C-alpha positions as CSV (number, residue, x, y, z in Angstrom):
1,M,45.8,245.2,154.5
2,T,43.5,243.8,157.3
3,T,43.9,240.0,157.8
4,Y,40.7,238.5,158.8
5,D,40.4,235.6,161.0
6,F,38.0,234.0,158.5
7,A,37.1,234.8,154.9
8,I,34.0,233.0,153.7
9,V,33.3,232.5,150.0
10,G,29.6,232.6,149.5
11,A,27.0,234.8,150.9
12,G,23.8,232.5,150.5
13,I,22.3,231.1,153.6
14,A,25.2,228.9,154.2
15,G,27.8,231.6,154.3
16,A,25.5,234.2,156.0
17,S,24.5,231.8,158.9
18,L,28.1,230.8,159.4
19,A,29.4,234.4,159.3
20,A,26.9,235.6,161.8
21,E,28.1,232.5,164.1
22,L,31.5,233.2,164.0
23,A,31.5,237.0,164.1
24,A,30.6,236.8,167.8
25,H,34.2,235.5,168.4
26,A,36.3,236.3,165.4
27,S,36.9,238.8,162.6
28,V,35.0,237.8,159.5
29,L,35.1,238.7,155.7
30,L,32.0,237.7,153.7
31,L,32.9,237.3,149.9
32,E,29.8,237.4,147.3
33,A,30.5,237.0,143.6
34,E,27.1,238.5,142.6
35,D,25.6,242.1,143.0
36,R,23.6,241.0,146.1
37,P,23.7,238.0,148.4
38,G,21.5,235.0,148.0
39,Y,20.9,235.5,144.3
40,H,21.2,231.8,143.3
41,A,20.0,228.9,145.3
42,T,18.9,230.8,148.4
43,G,16.9,233.4,146.5
44,R,15.0,230.7,144.6
45,S,14.1,228.3,147.1
46,A,10.7,227.2,147.9
47,A,11.9,225.9,151.3
48,F,10.0,224.2,153.7
49,W,11.0,222.7,157.4
50,E,10.3,219.0,156.5
51,Q,11.6,216.7,159.2
52,C,12.3,213.6,156.8
53,Y,13.7,215.7,153.9
54,G,17.2,214.7,153.0
55,G,17.3,211.1,154.7
56,P,17.6,209.9,158.2
57,Q,21.2,211.4,158.5
58,I,20.0,214.7,157.9
59,V,17.1,214.5,160.5
60,P,19.1,215.4,163.4
61,L,20.3,218.8,161.9
62,T,16.7,219.6,160.8
63,L,15.2,218.8,164.3
64,A,18.1,220.8,166.1
65,S,17.2,223.7,163.8
66,G,13.6,223.7,164.4
67,P,13.4,225.5,167.8
68,Y,15.6,228.4,166.5
69,L,13.4,228.7,163.4
70,Q,10.1,228.6,165.5
71,Q,11.5,231.0,168.1
72,H,12.5,233.6,165.5
73,G,9.0,233.5,163.7
74,F,10.4,231.9,160.3
75,L,8.1,229.0,160.3
76,S,4.2,228.8,159.3
77,R,2.7,225.3,160.2
78,R,1.5,223.5,156.9
79,G,1.9,219.7,157.3
80,A,3.4,217.3,154.8
81,L,1.6,214.6,152.9
82,Y,3.5,211.8,151.2
83,I,1.2,209.9,148.8
84,G,1.1,206.8,146.9
85,R,-0.7,204.2,144.7
86,E,-1.7,200.7,145.9
87,S,1.4,199.4,144.1
88,E,3.6,201.8,146.1
89,R,2.2,200.6,149.5
90,P,5.7,199.0,150.2
91,Q,7.4,202.4,149.6
92,L,5.1,203.9,152.2
93,D,5.9,201.1,154.7
94,A,9.5,201.5,154.1
95,F,9.4,205.2,154.6
96,M,7.5,204.4,158.0
97,E,10.3,202.0,159.0
98,T,13.1,204.2,157.9
99,F,12.0,207.5,159.6
100,G,10.0,206.2,162.5
101,P,13.1,205.7,164.7
102,T,14.4,209.2,164.0
103,G,12.3,211.4,166.1
104,A,10.3,212.5,163.1
105,V,6.7,212.6,163.9
106,I,4.9,210.8,161.3
107,E,1.6,208.8,160.9
108,R,0.2,206.4,158.3
109,L,-3.1,207.4,156.5
110,D,-5.6,205.4,154.4
111,R,-7.6,206.3,151.6
112,E,-10.4,208.0,153.3
113,A,-8.2,210.1,155.2
114,L,-6.1,211.2,152.2
115,A,-9.3,212.1,150.4
116,A,-10.3,214.5,153.3
117,I,-7.0,216.1,153.1
118,V,-6.7,216.5,149.4
119,P,-10.0,217.5,147.7
120,G,-10.2,216.2,144.3
121,V,-7.6,213.5,144.6
122,R,-8.1,210.6,142.0
123,P,-9.0,207.2,143.4
124,E,-5.9,205.4,142.5
125,W,-4.0,207.2,145.3
126,T,-4.8,204.9,148.2
127,G,-2.4,205.7,151.0
128,A,-0.3,208.4,152.7
129,V,2.1,209.2,155.2
130,W,1.3,212.3,157.0
131,E,3.9,214.6,158.9
132,P,2.1,217.1,160.7
133,A,5.0,219.3,161.9
134,C,6.1,220.5,158.5
135,A,6.2,224.1,157.9
136,D,6.8,226.7,155.3
137,I,10.1,228.7,155.9
138,D,10.3,232.6,155.5
139,V,13.4,232.2,153.2
140,A,14.2,235.8,152.7
141,G,13.4,236.6,156.1
142,L,15.8,234.0,157.7
143,H,18.5,235.1,155.0
144,Q,18.0,238.7,156.1
145,H,18.2,237.9,159.7
146,Y,21.6,236.2,159.5
147,L,22.9,239.0,157.4
148,A,21.7,241.5,159.7
149,L,23.0,239.7,162.7
150,G,26.4,239.4,160.9
151,R,26.5,243.2,160.5
152,Q,25.7,243.7,164.0
153,R,28.7,241.5,165.1
154,G,31.0,243.2,162.7
155,V,30.9,241.0,159.6
156,V,32.5,242.9,156.7
157,P,30.8,242.1,153.2
158,A,32.1,242.4,149.8
159,M,29.9,242.1,146.9
160,R,30.9,241.7,143.2
161,A,34.0,239.9,144.7
162,R,34.2,236.6,142.6
163,V,37.3,234.9,143.9
164,A,40.0,234.5,140.9
165,G,43.1,233.4,142.6
166,L,44.1,231.8,146.2
167,S,47.6,231.5,147.4
168,R,48.8,230.8,151.1
169,A,52.1,232.2,152.8
170,S,53.1,232.2,156.4
171,G,49.7,231.2,157.6
172,V,47.8,233.8,155.6
173,W,45.6,233.4,152.4
174,A,45.8,236.0,149.8
175,I,42.7,236.2,148.0
176,A,42.6,237.8,144.5
177,C,39.0,238.8,143.2
178,E,38.1,239.5,139.6
179,G,38.0,243.4,139.2
180,G,41.0,244.0,141.2
181,Q,39.8,243.5,144.9
182,S,42.3,241.6,147.3
183,F,42.1,240.4,150.7
184,A,43.8,238.3,153.4
185,A,42.6,235.8,155.8
186,A,43.9,233.1,158.0
187,T,41.4,230.5,157.5
188,L,39.3,230.3,154.1
189,I,35.9,228.7,154.3
190,D,34.2,227.3,150.9
191,A,30.4,228.1,151.2
192,A,30.2,228.7,147.4
193,G,27.4,226.3,146.8
194,A,27.4,225.1,143.2
195,W,30.8,226.6,142.8
196,A,32.3,224.9,145.8
197,D,34.5,222.4,144.1
198,S,36.0,225.4,141.6
199,V,36.9,227.4,144.9
200,A,38.6,224.3,146.5
201,T,40.6,223.7,143.2
202,L,41.7,227.5,143.4
203,A,43.0,226.7,146.9
204,G,44.9,223.5,146.0
205,A,42.5,221.2,147.9
206,G,40.9,219.7,144.7
207,P,37.3,218.8,144.1
208,L,35.2,216.5,146.3
209,G,32.6,216.0,143.7
210,I,30.0,218.4,144.9
211,Q,27.6,218.3,141.8
212,P,25.0,221.1,141.1
213,L,21.6,219.3,140.1
214,L,18.8,221.8,138.6
215,R,15.5,221.8,140.2
216,T,12.3,223.4,138.5
217,V,9.2,225.1,139.9
218,A,6.1,226.4,138.4
219,Q,3.4,228.6,139.7
220,L,0.0,227.6,138.4
221,R,-3.4,228.9,138.3
222,T,-6.0,226.3,138.9
223,E,-9.6,225.7,139.0
224,P,-10.4,225.2,141.7
225,A,-7.7,227.1,143.5
226,P,-5.8,225.0,145.9
227,P,-7.1,225.3,149.6
228,A,-5.1,227.8,151.7
229,D,-4.6,225.0,154.3
230,L,-3.5,222.3,151.8
231,P,-0.3,220.5,153.0
232,L,2.8,220.1,151.0
233,V,2.0,217.1,148.9
234,L,4.9,214.8,147.8
235,D,5.0,211.6,145.8
236,I,6.4,208.7,147.6
237,A,8.0,207.8,144.4
238,G,9.9,211.3,144.1
239,R,8.0,212.3,141.0
240,F,6.6,215.6,142.1
241,Y,5.6,217.9,144.8
242,F,3.3,220.7,145.4
243,K,1.8,223.2,147.8
244,P,-0.5,226.4,147.8
245,E,1.1,229.7,147.7
246,A,-1.2,232.9,147.8
247,G,-4.1,231.3,146.0
248,R,-1.8,229.5,143.5
249,L,-0.1,226.2,143.1
250,W,3.9,225.8,143.4
251,L,4.5,222.6,141.5
252,S,7.8,220.9,141.0
253,P,8.6,217.6,139.1
254,H,11.1,217.0,141.7
255,D,13.7,217.0,139.0
256,E,17.6,216.6,139.4
257,T,19.2,217.4,136.2
258,L,23.0,217.6,136.1
259,S,24.2,221.1,135.5
260,D,27.3,223.1,135.4
261,P,27.5,226.0,138.1
262,C,25.4,228.8,136.3
263,D,22.6,231.1,136.5
264,A,19.9,228.3,136.4
265,A,16.9,228.6,134.2
266,P,13.8,226.5,133.9
267,E,13.3,223.9,131.3
268,E,10.1,223.8,129.5
269,L,10.1,220.0,129.1
270,A,10.3,219.9,133.1
271,V,7.5,222.2,133.5
272,A,5.4,220.0,131.0
273,E,6.4,216.8,133.0
274,A,5.4,218.4,136.3
275,I,1.9,219.2,134.9
276,A,1.5,215.9,133.4
277,R,2.2,214.3,136.6
278,F,0.0,216.5,138.7
279,E,-2.9,215.7,136.4
280,T,-2.8,212.1,137.5
281,V,-3.3,213.2,141.1
282,T,-6.2,215.4,141.1
283,D,-9.1,216.5,139.0
284,W,-8.5,220.1,139.1
285,R,-8.1,222.1,135.9
286,I,-4.9,223.9,135.3
287,E,-5.8,227.4,133.8
288,A,-2.3,229.0,133.4
289,V,1.2,228.6,134.1
290,E,2.0,231.9,135.7
291,R,5.7,231.7,136.1
292,R,8.4,229.4,136.4
293,W,12.0,229.3,137.8
294,A,14.8,227.0,138.6
295,G,17.6,226.8,141.2
296,L,20.8,224.5,141.7
297,R,21.1,222.3,144.5
298,S,24.4,221.0,145.1
299,F,25.4,217.5,146.6
300,A,28.3,215.6,147.7
301,P,28.5,212.0,146.2
302,D,26.8,210.5,149.3
303,R,24.4,213.3,149.5
304,L,25.4,214.4,153.1
305,P,26.8,218.0,153.5
306,V,30.5,218.7,154.0
307,Y,31.5,220.4,157.2
308,G,34.8,221.0,158.5
309,P,38.5,221.6,157.9
310,D,40.1,220.0,154.7
311,P,42.8,217.6,155.9
312,R,45.0,218.2,152.7
313,V,45.2,222.0,153.0
314,E,46.1,224.2,156.1
315,G,43.5,226.9,156.7
316,F,40.9,225.5,154.3
317,A,37.5,224.5,155.4
318,W,34.3,223.2,153.6
319,F,30.7,224.3,154.3
320,A,29.0,222.9,151.3
321,G,27.1,220.3,149.6
322,Q,23.9,221.0,151.4
323,G,21.6,220.1,148.7
324,G,17.8,221.1,149.2
325,Y,18.0,221.0,152.9
326,G,20.5,223.9,153.5
327,I,17.9,226.3,154.7
328,Q,16.0,223.9,156.9
329,T,19.1,222.9,158.7
330,A,20.8,226.6,158.7
331,P,20.8,227.4,162.5
332,A,22.1,223.9,163.7
333,A,24.7,223.4,160.8
334,A,26.1,226.9,161.0
335,R,26.4,226.6,165.0
336,L,28.0,223.2,164.6
337,M,30.5,224.4,161.8
338,A,31.5,227.5,163.9
339,Q,32.2,225.1,167.0
340,L,34.4,223.1,164.9
341,L,36.4,226.0,163.7
342,L,36.6,227.7,166.9
343,E,37.3,224.5,168.9
344,F,34.3,225.3,171.0
345,E,32.3,222.8,173.2
346,R,28.9,221.9,171.8
347,D,25.8,223.7,173.2
348,E,22.2,222.7,173.7
349,M,21.5,223.1,169.8
350,T,24.6,220.9,168.6
351,N,25.1,218.4,171.4
352,Q,23.4,215.3,169.9
353,L,24.8,216.0,166.3
354,D,27.6,213.7,165.0
355,A,29.9,215.8,163.2
356,S,31.9,213.0,161.8
357,L,29.0,212.2,159.4
358,Y,29.6,215.5,157.5
359,A,33.5,215.6,157.8
360,P,35.3,216.2,154.4
361,D,37.8,213.4,155.2
362,R,35.3,210.7,154.3
363,L,35.2,212.0,150.6
364,I,38.9,212.3,150.4
365,R,40.8,209.1,148.7
């Protein structure tokens, strides 16, 4: 049996990007439980590259990833607008104070400027923070880019390979999968998203408390139709966000419902809440809910990603807990993780990143 240098569990954007980075220097096996890669969180994402998304400690990863995403054609400029009522002025002020020093480009707007950007916005919405650099991400294109790059570099994919048992002897992991497949690797990397803690438990590392949270999105037909150049609009209090998509409106109640790892399904109550909140924002009429979907976003307890070797178990590493920002930070995160595992020096993309912020030992008691 071939013993790979690295076996990565999970072929979503995390696993695919890391596999492509590692395969330039090592042999890599990419294990995916489903029939195709990206079935769960990656394949259901309405992702955007938004400089402030995820908090100040995520901003460096996002900014470091931007040039790669732009140069490879995965970004389409949209802009983002955080809006608030008069009573939420302190939250808009706090947002400016928090993200102003991070390098994100943001600007405070008044009611008149807000109304010029969002037609039909109701009068109680009186202020906003404008982020002009926000862009839509071609999620499918980015995922396929990394899968194709991995194939070119020799990554060996294994679909329908759900990990069922792990054991380690003489510096090698024996990996048993449902259906009888078996593999061997020197280092096992947990990029299993919502299933990250389950994989870690099989490896003897134990969970870190990475929790899947369900997020709902609905596609609406509205009258009037949303302008094609409407920015991503987010509530400063975190109650909704929406953006246009091919003449329709994509709307989320910004929900974070605790969930077990699963094939996520949208909740009707969440869709109804999203619509009720949207109706407080504009005078547009909702004509139909055309489709709805849900995905799982998985977070560590401190809501920062987990990158690096586990200090308790030899040959086991984490690349998980990337929440809703795993796609917009994929280039820098994968490059940083590969450098940590290969013990390479940093390059231009990663030399400003503090890997200690994301190390798993911060969560181990």
